[in-house]
C-alpha positions as CSV (number, residue, x, y, z in Angstrom):
1,M,-16.4,-6.2,-26.7
2,K,-17.1,-9.7,-28.5
3,K,-19.3,-12.4,-27.9
4,R,-17.1,-15.1,-26.5
5,F,-13.7,-16.4,-26.0
6,S,-13.0,-19.6,-27.5
7,S,-9.7,-20.4,-25.4
8,L,-7.7,-19.1,-22.4
9,S,-5.0,-18.4,-24.6
10,E,-7.7,-16.0,-26.8
11,I,-8.0,-14.2,-23.8
12,R,-4.3,-13.9,-22.7
13,D,-3.3,-12.4,-25.7
14,Q,-5.8,-9.8,-26.1
15,V,-5.1,-8.7,-22.2
16,S,-0.8,-8.8,-23.1
17,S,-1.2,-6.9,-26.2
18,A,-3.8,-4.7,-24.4
19,K,-7.1,-4.7,-26.8
20,I,-8.6,-6.4,-24.0
21,A,-8.5,-5.5,-19.7
22,L,-9.1,-8.5,-17.0
23,P,-12.3,-6.2,-15.6
24,E,-14.0,-5.9,-18.2
25,I,-14.1,-9.3,-19.2
26,V,-15.7,-10.2,-15.7
27,D,-17.6,-7.7,-15.9
28,Y,-18.3,-8.8,-19.4
29,Y,-19.3,-12.6,-17.5
30,L,-21.1,-10.4,-15.0
31,S,-23.8,-9.3,-17.3
32,R,-24.3,-12.9,-18.8
33,I,-25.1,-14.2,-15.7
34,Q,-27.1,-11.3,-15.0
35,Q,-29.1,-11.3,-18.7
36,F,-29.4,-15.3,-18.4
37,N,-30.4,-15.5,-14.8
38,H,-33.9,-17.0,-15.4
39,L,-31.4,-20.2,-16.4
40,N,-31.1,-20.8,-13.0
41,A,-27.5,-22.0,-13.4
42,F,-26.4,-19.9,-10.1
43,L,-27.2,-19.9,-6.9
44,E,-24.8,-17.2,-5.9
45,V,-21.9,-15.1,-8.1
46,Y,-19.1,-13.2,-6.4
47,A,-19.8,-9.7,-8.5
48,D,-17.1,-8.3,-5.6
49,E,-14.9,-11.0,-5.2
50,A,-14.1,-11.0,-8.7
51,R,-13.6,-6.9,-10.1
52,S,-11.5,-6.7,-7.2
53,A,-9.2,-10.2,-8.3
54,A,-9.5,-9.2,-12.1
55,V,-7.6,-6.2,-10.8
56,H,-4.8,-7.6,-9.1
57,I,-4.6,-10.1,-11.0
58,Q,-4.7,-7.2,-14.2
59,Q,-1.4,-5.3,-12.3
60,K,-0.3,-8.6,-12.2
61,M,0.0,-10.0,-15.8
62,E,1.3,-7.0,-16.8
63,Q,4.6,-6.7,-14.5
64,G,4.7,-10.9,-15.7
65,K,4.3,-12.3,-12.4
66,A,0.9,-14.0,-13.3
67,G,-0.4,-17.7,-13.0
68,L,-1.1,-19.9,-15.4
69,L,-4.2,-19.6,-15.2
70,A,-4.4,-15.4,-15.3
71,G,-6.9,-14.8,-17.4
72,M,-9.5,-17.5,-16.8
73,V,-13.4,-16.4,-15.2
74,I,-13.7,-20.1,-13.7
75,A,-17.6,-21.5,-12.1
76,I,-17.2,-23.8,-9.3
77,K,-20.2,-26.8,-8.1
78,D,-21.9,-25.6,-5.2
79,N,-20.6,-29.6,-3.8
80,I,-16.9,-28.0,-3.6
81,V,-16.3,-26.0,-0.4
82,Y,-14.8,-22.2,-0.8
83,K,-13.8,-21.0,2.3
84,G,-15.5,-17.9,3.5
85,H,-18.3,-18.5,1.2
86,S,-21.8,-20.7,1.6
87,S,-21.4,-24.8,0.1
88,T,-24.8,-26.3,0.2
89,A,-24.7,-29.4,-2.3
90,S,-28.1,-27.6,-3.5
91,S,-29.5,-28.8,-0.8
92,K,-31.9,-27.2,1.7
93,I,-30.4,-29.3,5.1
94,L,-27.4,-27.2,4.1
95,K,-28.7,-24.2,5.0
96,G,-26.7,-21.4,6.4
97,F,-23.9,-23.6,6.4
98,E,-20.1,-21.9,5.7
99,S,-17.0,-23.3,4.9
100,L,-13.6,-23.1,7.0
101,F,-11.6,-24.1,4.5
102,S,-11.2,-24.4,0.9
103,A,-11.4,-27.8,-1.6
104,T,-7.8,-28.7,-2.5
105,V,-8.6,-28.3,-6.0
106,I,-10.2,-24.4,-5.2
107,E,-6.5,-23.5,-3.5
108,R,-4.4,-24.8,-6.9
109,L,-6.5,-23.1,-8.7
110,L,-6.1,-20.0,-6.7
111,A,-2.5,-20.2,-6.7
112,E,-2.4,-20.0,-10.4
113,D,-4.7,-17.0,-10.7
114,V,-8.1,-18.2,-11.9
115,I,-11.1,-15.6,-10.7
116,I,-14.0,-17.8,-9.3
117,I,-17.0,-15.8,-10.3
118,G,-19.4,-17.7,-8.2
119,R,-21.4,-21.1,-7.2
120,T,-23.3,-23.2,-9.1
121,N,-26.8,-25.1,-9.0
122,C,-26.7,-28.9,-9.0
123,D,-29.1,-32.0,-8.1
124,E,-29.2,-32.4,-4.8
125,F,-25.9,-33.5,-3.3
126,A,-25.2,-34.4,-6.9
127,M,-27.9,-37.3,-6.5
128,G,-29.7,-36.9,-10.7
129,A,-29.2,-36.9,-14.3
130,S,-31.3,-33.9,-15.5
131,N,-30.4,-31.0,-12.7
132,E,-34.2,-31.2,-11.8
133,N,-33.4,-32.3,-8.3
134,S,-32.0,-29.3,-6.6
135,G,-33.7,-27.5,-3.7
136,F,-32.8,-24.7,-5.5
137,G,-35.0,-25.0,-8.2
138,P,-34.0,-27.0,-11.6
139,V,-31.6,-25.2,-14.6
140,L,-32.3,-24.9,-18.2
141,N,-30.7,-25.7,-20.9
142,A,-29.5,-22.1,-22.6
143,Q,-30.3,-23.7,-25.9
144,D,-33.7,-25.4,-25.6
145,E,-35.2,-23.4,-22.7
146,T,-37.8,-26.7,-22.2
147,R,-35.3,-29.3,-21.0
148,V,-32.4,-30.2,-19.1
149,P,-29.3,-29.6,-18.9
150,G,-28.5,-33.2,-17.4
151,G,-26.8,-33.4,-13.9
152,S,-26.1,-33.6,-11.5
153,S,-23.4,-30.6,-12.9
154,G,-26.1,-29.1,-14.7
155,G,-25.6,-25.3,-13.2
156,S,-21.8,-25.2,-14.1
157,A,-22.7,-26.8,-17.6
158,V,-24.9,-23.9,-18.7
159,A,-22.4,-21.6,-17.0
160,V,-19.7,-22.3,-19.9
161,Q,-22.7,-22.8,-22.9
162,A,-24.2,-19.5,-22.1
163,D,-21.0,-17.8,-22.1
164,M,-21.3,-16.7,-18.5
165,C,-17.4,-17.9,-17.6
166,L,-15.3,-19.4,-19.0
167,A,-14.7,-22.6,-17.7
168,S,-16.2,-24.5,-14.2
169,L,-15.7,-26.9,-11.7
170,G,-18.2,-30.1,-11.8
171,S,-17.8,-33.5,-10.0
172,D,-18.9,-36.7,-11.9
173,T,-20.0,-40.1,-10.2
174,G,-21.8,-41.9,-13.2
175,G,-21.1,-39.8,-15.1
176,S,-22.3,-36.6,-13.6
177,I,-19.7,-33.7,-15.7
178,R,-19.8,-36.5,-19.0
179,Q,-23.6,-36.3,-19.7
180,P,-24.5,-32.9,-19.4
181,A,-21.9,-31.6,-21.6
182,A,-23.4,-34.0,-23.8
183,F,-26.2,-32.1,-23.4
184,T,-25.0,-28.5,-23.6
185,G,-21.9,-29.3,-26.6
186,L,-19.2,-29.0,-24.9
187,Y,-15.9,-30.9,-23.5
188,G,-16.2,-32.9,-19.7
189,I,-14.2,-35.1,-18.6
190,Y,-13.9,-38.1,-15.1
191,P,-10.5,-38.1,-14.6
192,T,-8.8,-41.3,-13.6
193,Y,-9.8,-42.2,-10.2
194,G,-7.9,-40.9,-7.3
195,V,-5.5,-38.3,-9.9
196,V,-8.1,-35.3,-8.8
197,S,-8.1,-35.0,-4.6
198,R,-11.5,-35.3,-3.1
199,W,-10.7,-32.8,-0.1
200,G,-12.9,-30.7,0.1
201,L,-15.4,-32.6,-2.3
202,I,-19.1,-33.1,-0.4
203,A,-19.4,-36.9,-0.9
204,F,-21.9,-39.2,-2.4
205,A,-20.4,-42.0,-3.3
206,S,-16.5,-41.4,-1.7
207,S,-15.2,-44.6,-4.3
208,F,-16.8,-43.1,-6.8
209,D,-16.7,-39.4,-6.9
210,Q,-14.4,-37.4,-8.6
211,I,-14.0,-33.6,-9.3
212,G,-13.5,-32.5,-13.2
213,P,-13.5,-29.4,-15.7
214,F,-16.0,-28.3,-18.1
215,T,-14.3,-26.2,-21.5
216,S,-15.5,-25.0,-24.4
217,S,-11.4,-26.0,-25.5
218,V,-9.0,-29.5,-25.8
219,S,-6.5,-26.9,-24.3
220,D,-7.8,-25.4,-21.6
221,M,-9.0,-29.0,-20.4
222,S,-6.0,-30.0,-20.5
223,L,-4.1,-26.8,-18.9
224,L,-6.9,-27.2,-15.7
225,L,-6.3,-31.0,-15.0
226,N,-2.4,-29.7,-15.3
227,I,-3.0,-27.8,-12.2
228,I,-5.8,-29.3,-10.4
229,T,-4.0,-33.3,-10.2
230,G,-1.0,-33.9,-7.7
231,V,-0.5,-35.8,-4.5
232,D,-3.2,-34.5,-2.1
233,E,-1.9,-35.3,1.7
234,H,-5.7,-34.8,2.9
235,D,-6.6,-37.7,0.7
236,A,-5.6,-40.6,1.1
237,T,-7.4,-42.9,-1.9
238,M,-5.2,-40.6,-4.3
239,Y,-2.2,-42.4,-6.3
240,R,0.8,-41.5,-5.1
241,K,1.3,-39.5,-8.4
242,P,2.8,-35.8,-9.3
243,S,0.3,-34.5,-11.1
244,L,-0.5,-35.1,-14.8
245,N,1.8,-33.2,-17.7
246,I,-0.3,-33.1,-20.8
247,Q,0.8,-32.1,-23.6
248,L,-1.1,-32.0,-26.6
249,K,0.7,-32.2,-30.0
250,K,-0.5,-31.9,-33.3
251,E,0.4,-35.2,-35.1
252,Q,-0.1,-38.2,-32.8
253,K,0.3,-42.2,-33.9
254,P,-2.0,-44.4,-35.2
255,L,-4.4,-45.7,-32.3
256,R,-6.0,-49.6,-31.9
257,I,-9.7,-48.7,-30.6
258,A,-12.5,-50.6,-30.0
259,Y,-16.6,-49.4,-29.4
260,I,-18.9,-51.6,-27.6
261,K,-21.2,-52.9,-30.3
262,D,-23.6,-53.4,-27.0
263,C,-24.2,-50.0,-26.9
264,I,-25.0,-49.0,-30.8
265,E,-27.1,-51.6,-31.5
266,H,-28.7,-51.1,-27.4
267,A,-32.7,-51.0,-28.0
268,G,-32.8,-47.3,-26.2
269,L,-30.3,-45.7,-28.2
270,D,-31.4,-43.2,-30.7
271,P,-31.1,-43.6,-33.6
272,H,-29.8,-39.9,-35.1
273,I,-27.2,-40.9,-32.3
274,K,-26.5,-44.4,-33.7
275,N,-25.4,-42.6,-37.4
276,S,-23.8,-40.1,-35.4
277,T,-21.3,-43.0,-33.5
278,E,-21.1,-44.6,-36.8
279,A,-20.2,-41.7,-38.7
280,F,-17.5,-40.8,-35.9
281,I,-16.1,-44.1,-36.0
282,A,-15.2,-43.9,-39.9
283,E,-13.8,-40.6,-39.5
284,L,-11.6,-42.6,-37.1
285,K,-10.6,-45.2,-40.3
286,Q,-9.9,-42.3,-42.2
287,K,-7.2,-41.3,-39.9
288,G,-5.7,-43.9,-39.8
289,H,-6.7,-46.0,-36.6
290,Q,-7.1,-49.1,-36.2
291,V,-11.1,-49.7,-35.4
292,E,-12.6,-52.3,-34.2
293,G,-15.7,-53.8,-32.4
294,I,-16.1,-55.8,-29.6
295,A,-18.9,-57.3,-27.3
296,F,-18.8,-56.0,-23.4
297,P,-21.4,-58.8,-21.9
298,Y,-21.7,-57.1,-18.6
299,L,-23.5,-53.7,-20.2
300,D,-27.4,-54.1,-18.6
301,Q,-25.5,-55.1,-15.3
302,M,-24.1,-51.6,-14.9
303,V,-26.8,-49.6,-14.2
304,P,-28.0,-51.9,-10.9
305,C,-24.3,-52.7,-9.8
306,Y,-23.9,-48.3,-9.8
307,Q,-27.4,-47.6,-7.9
308,V,-26.7,-50.7,-5.5
309,L,-22.9,-49.2,-4.7
310,T,-23.6,-45.7,-4.7
311,T,-26.7,-45.6,-2.4
312,A,-24.8,-47.3,-0.4
313,E,-21.5,-45.6,-0.3
314,A,-24.5,-42.2,0.4
315,S,-26.4,-43.6,2.9
316,S,-23.1,-43.8,5.4
317,N,-21.7,-40.0,4.5
318,L,-25.0,-38.6,4.3
319,S,-25.6,-39.4,8.1
320,R,-23.6,-36.6,8.9
321,F,-25.9,-34.2,8.2
322,S,-28.1,-34.5,11.4
323,G,-29.9,-31.0,12.2
324,L,-27.1,-30.5,15.6
325,A,-23.7,-29.0,14.4
326,Y,-24.6,-26.5,10.8
327,G,-27.0,-26.8,8.4
328,Y,-30.6,-26.7,8.9
329,R,-32.3,-27.7,12.0
330,S,-36.4,-28.6,12.6
331,P,-38.2,-25.3,14.3
332,G,-40.8,-28.7,15.3
333,A,-37.8,-30.1,16.5
334,K,-38.8,-31.0,20.8
335,D,-35.8,-33.8,21.0
336,L,-32.8,-35.6,19.8
337,E,-34.8,-38.1,18.2
338,T,-37.5,-35.3,16.4
339,T,-34.0,-32.9,15.6
340,F,-33.1,-35.9,13.7
341,K,-36.0,-37.2,11.9
342,R,-38.0,-34.0,11.7
343,S,-34.6,-32.1,10.4
344,R,-34.2,-34.9,8.2
345,T,-37.1,-35.2,6.6
346,E,-37.5,-32.0,6.3
347,G,-34.3,-30.9,4.6
348,F,-33.7,-33.5,2.1
349,G,-35.5,-33.5,-1.2
350,A,-37.0,-36.9,-2.6
351,E,-34.2,-38.2,-5.0
352,V,-32.0,-37.9,-2.1
353,K,-34.3,-39.4,0.8
354,R,-35.1,-41.9,-1.7
355,R,-31.3,-43.0,-2.1
356,I,-30.4,-43.3,1.1
357,M,-33.1,-45.2,2.1
358,L,-32.5,-48.0,-0.8
359,G,-28.2,-47.7,0.9
360,T,-30.0,-48.6,4.1
361,F,-32.0,-51.7,2.9
362,V,-28.8,-52.6,0.7
363,L,-26.7,-52.2,3.9
364,S,-29.3,-54.2,5.9
365,S,-27.8,-57.8,7.7
366,D,-30.3,-59.0,6.0
367,Y,-29.8,-58.2,2.9
368,Y,-26.2,-57.3,2.8
369,D,-25.1,-60.0,0.9
370,A,-28.0,-60.7,-1.7
371,Y,-27.2,-56.8,-2.8
372,Y,-24.3,-55.2,-1.6
373,T,-22.2,-58.1,-1.8
374,K,-23.0,-58.9,-4.8
375,A,-22.8,-55.9,-5.9
376,Q,-19.1,-55.7,-5.3
377,K,-18.2,-58.8,-7.1
378,V,-20.6,-57.7,-10.3
379,R,-18.2,-54.3,-9.9
380,Q,-14.8,-55.9,-9.6
381,L,-16.0,-58.3,-13.2
382,I,-16.5,-55.2,-14.5
383,R,-13.3,-53.5,-13.9
384,Q,-12.0,-56.5,-14.9
385,K,-13.2,-57.2,-18.4
386,T,-12.3,-53.1,-19.1
387,F,-9.3,-53.6,-18.0
388,D,-8.6,-56.8,-20.3
389,I,-10.0,-54.8,-23.2
390,F,-7.0,-52.5,-22.7
391,K,-4.7,-55.3,-23.2
392,D,-5.3,-55.4,-27.1
393,Y,-6.8,-51.7,-27.4
394,D,-5.8,-47.6,-26.5
395,V,-8.8,-46.1,-26.6
396,I,-12.7,-47.3,-25.6
397,V,-15.7,-45.5,-27.6
398,T,-19.2,-44.9,-27.0
399,P,-21.9,-42.9,-27.6
400,T,-22.1,-40.2,-24.4
401,T,-25.3,-40.7,-24.0
402,S,-28.6,-43.0,-25.5
403,T,-30.7,-39.5,-25.8
404,V,-30.2,-36.2,-26.6
405,A,-31.2,-33.7,-23.6
406,F,-34.9,-34.6,-22.8
407,K,-37.8,-32.0,-21.7
408,I,-38.0,-31.1,-18.6
409,G,-40.1,-33.6,-16.5
410,E,-40.1,-36.3,-19.2
411,K,-38.3,-38.3,-16.7
412,S,-38.5,-36.8,-13.5
413,S,-41.7,-39.1,-12.3
414,N,-39.7,-42.6,-13.2
415,P,-36.6,-43.1,-11.6
416,V,-35.6,-46.3,-13.0
417,A,-35.4,-44.4,-17.1
418,M,-33.7,-41.6,-14.9
419,Y,-31.4,-43.9,-13.5
420,L,-31.1,-45.7,-17.0
421,A,-29.7,-42.0,-18.8
422,D,-26.1,-43.0,-17.2
423,L,-26.2,-46.2,-18.9
424,Y,-22.9,-45.7,-21.3
425,T,-21.1,-43.2,-18.4
426,V,-21.4,-45.5,-15.0
427,Q,-18.7,-48.1,-16.6
428,A,-15.5,-45.7,-15.9
429,N,-16.8,-45.1,-12.6
430,L,-17.3,-48.5,-11.8
431,A,-14.1,-49.4,-13.1
432,G,-12.0,-45.8,-12.0
433,I,-10.7,-45.0,-15.8
434,P,-10.6,-41.6,-17.4
435,A,-13.8,-41.0,-19.8
436,L,-13.6,-37.8,-21.9
437,S,-17.3,-36.4,-23.1
438,I,-16.4,-34.0,-26.6
439,P,-18.7,-32.4,-28.9
440,Y,-19.2,-34.5,-32.0
441,G,-22.2,-32.9,-34.0
442,T,-26.3,-32.5,-33.9
443,H,-29.4,-33.9,-34.0
444,P,-31.2,-33.6,-37.2
445,E,-34.8,-32.8,-35.9
446,N,-34.3,-30.8,-33.7
447,G,-29.8,-29.2,-33.8
448,L,-28.9,-30.5,-30.0
449,P,-25.8,-31.7,-29.3
450,I,-24.3,-34.6,-29.2
451,G,-21.4,-36.2,-27.6
452,M,-18.5,-39.3,-27.9
453,Q,-17.5,-41.2,-25.2
454,L,-13.8,-41.3,-25.4
455,M,-13.0,-43.8,-22.4
456,G,-9.1,-45.2,-21.7
457,N,-6.7,-46.9,-19.8
458,S,-5.4,-45.2,-16.4
459,F,-3.5,-42.2,-16.3
460,N,-4.0,-42.2,-20.2
461,E,-5.7,-38.5,-19.6
462,E,-3.1,-37.0,-21.9
463,L,-3.7,-40.2,-24.8
464,L,-7.9,-39.4,-24.7
465,L,-7.4,-35.5,-24.9
466,N,-4.6,-35.5,-28.1
467,L,-7.3,-38.2,-29.9
468,A,-10.3,-34.9,-29.8
469,N,-8.2,-32.3,-30.0
470,A,-7.3,-34.2,-33.6
471,F,-11.3,-33.1,-34.4
472,V,-11.3,-29.4,-33.2
């Protein structure tokens, strides 16, 4: 079998022409998972289920009755629940938990005959930018195993990067899809907040979290977004809008594009990524787009604002994991109080405990106005300034990350440095707008991938994907 399929359309062409059968494709991916098991991308592989589904869907394809995703083998992040399967958010506090229902996105994918091959490792409760915070060990970057894949959706990124599946699902709270996509040379998107159901996503920060795909092609990204978006009665925070209907076009009218000068001139930006960004801007101009530099005065306020608000929401969301109803319960618990204390102390990792404590602090009565209320006001300023930009421009361009994938352990002892890895990505989450990371070249010194970020106004995913498609 060939090394790698570039897209679902290629798989379907080969299956329909009888050059290969779907069970063979599944066996190929399973062999890749076994071969690259040391990367620690998968926490559980559904080998028997995937093989059985492949036989059934192959028959449906032969009968012309298969769904839109027939032939796609996908992996899901460990914080997206799947009925009858373990879901732990890569945390020991959810040890033994088996979901009683499937997330809405899972139901929609299965209805279109996707094959789910397993669940992937991530930073515990999606809290991290390197995938070093998992309760089950770090994920390794397939291109350089001494480096991180990014986080928190690192396992999902590496699963596609190392050709262990065609696509995968992650979640993005402050860059947790886009940053790993940039570090692994993939497409990754944070959709408009409220267009993808969060029903069945184990919450980190509810006003930020969104599920999105990792893919190797723009066409697969478009197809997956069309299927997983749209109103869900289980999620009251969603827009009352139908599914996206993204159509990729061969030609695109000239766009008005802004790049944030503060990002390119930031002292922490790798000089080679700066050069790549300038080359990307030049290429946009060559393609006929109007591109201009703009100022954004709140760049240095975004990460602190994001950290205050997300830790506050995490403190509230994670209070349910008490050791009482499900998951880990400390063997040393003797009564109600020690059950809470010991189970949470032993079950949560260091980063999760750090964020719970910080969130509890900013929500405390003495500091609520000084931190949480002020952060909400700053978020509104950032959101308003962002939408003001879209009065004059169609797209905002920045680098996705300030560096390429860094060494494992390089930032783990410095939480502030790790938090700043989200410097360019948190704006989209604070404003709730779509943001897409696309692969754009490699670093000249180490060959590692570089990502460019395209941000658009709400519901403008189609525009971003068509712009990205012009660089394929």
